C-alpha positions as CSV (number, residue, x, y, z in Angstrom):
1,M,-0.1,0.1,-0.1
2,E,1.2,3.3,-1.2
3,E,1.9,6.0,1.8
4,I,0.3,9.6,1.7
5,E,2.3,12.3,3.0
6,I,-0.1,14.7,4.8
7,F,2.7,17.3,6.0
8,S,5.9,18.6,4.5
9,T,9.5,17.7,5.8
10,Q,9.3,20.9,8.0
11,E,6.1,20.7,9.3
12,K,7.0,17.3,10.3
13,G,9.9,19.2,12.1
14,F,7.2,21.3,13.7
15,L,5.2,18.8,14.8
16,Y,8.2,17.1,16.6
17,S,9.3,20.2,18.1
18,I,6.1,21.8,19.5
19,V,6.1,18.5,21.7
20,A,9.3,19.5,23.4
21,I,7.9,23.3,24.0
22,G,4.6,21.9,25.5
23,C,6.8,20.1,27.7
24,L,9.0,23.0,28.8
25,I,5.8,25.2,28.9
26,S,4.4,22.4,31.1
27,S,7.4,22.1,33.4
28,L,6.9,25.7,34.4
29,T,3.6,25.2,34.9
30,V,3.1,22.1,36.8
31,M,5.3,22.8,40.0
32,K,2.9,26.1,40.3
33,M,-0.1,24.1,39.6
34,I,0.8,21.9,42.8
35,D,1.6,24.5,45.3
36,L,-1.7,26.0,44.1
37,T,-3.4,22.2,44.5
38,D,-2.5,18.8,45.3
39,G,-0.5,16.2,43.4
40,R,-3.5,14.1,42.7
41,F,-5.4,17.1,40.9
42,T,-2.4,18.2,38.8
43,F,-1.9,14.6,37.7
44,T,-5.6,14.2,36.8
45,L,-5.7,17.7,35.1
46,Y,-2.7,17.1,33.0
47,T,-3.8,13.7,32.2
48,T,-6.7,14.5,31.1
49,I,-5.7,17.3,28.6
50,G,-3.3,14.8,27.2
51,G,-5.7,11.9,26.6
52,I,-8.3,14.9,25.1
53,A,-5.3,16.4,22.8
54,T,-4.6,12.8,21.8
55,L,-8.2,11.7,21.3
56,C,-8.8,14.9,19.1
57,L,-5.5,14.1,16.8
58,P,-7.4,12.3,13.6
59,M,-10.0,14.9,13.6
60,C,-7.2,17.6,13.5
61,A,-5.4,16.1,10.8
62,K,-8.6,16.5,9.0
63,N,-8.6,19.9,9.2
64,G,-4.9,21.0,8.5
65,F,-1.6,21.7,10.0
66,L,-2.3,24.1,12.9
67,P,-5.0,22.0,14.5
68,V,-2.4,19.0,14.4
69,L,0.2,21.7,15.8
70,I,-2.2,22.8,18.8
71,A,-3.2,19.3,19.8
72,R,0.5,18.1,19.6
73,G,1.6,20.7,21.9
74,F,-1.0,19.2,24.4
75,Q,0.3,16.2,24.7
76,V,1.8,16.4,27.7
77,S,4.3,13.7,28.0
78,E,6.5,15.3,31.0
79,I,3.5,14.3,33.8
80,H,5.4,11.1,34.7
81,E,8.1,13.2,36.6
82,I,5.6,14.1,39.0
83,K,5.9,12.3,42.3
84,I,2.5,11.7,44.4
């Protein structure tokens, strides 16, 4: 079966980079969230946001590059570092 490329090489690079940018932003906010609330709420919130972004990703892919970029930014992968 033939592969169909949806995004250019440059756009693929942005899609990989936005995950790292999202992790940097989340690392700045996660500590403040733990100070304001407890660790369990923060874990639940970040996991829910990441899960919703993951579920929405196929729908975003139908709508173009920018929605996919935003969804990838919300796929927080740093949540495993929170110690409850």
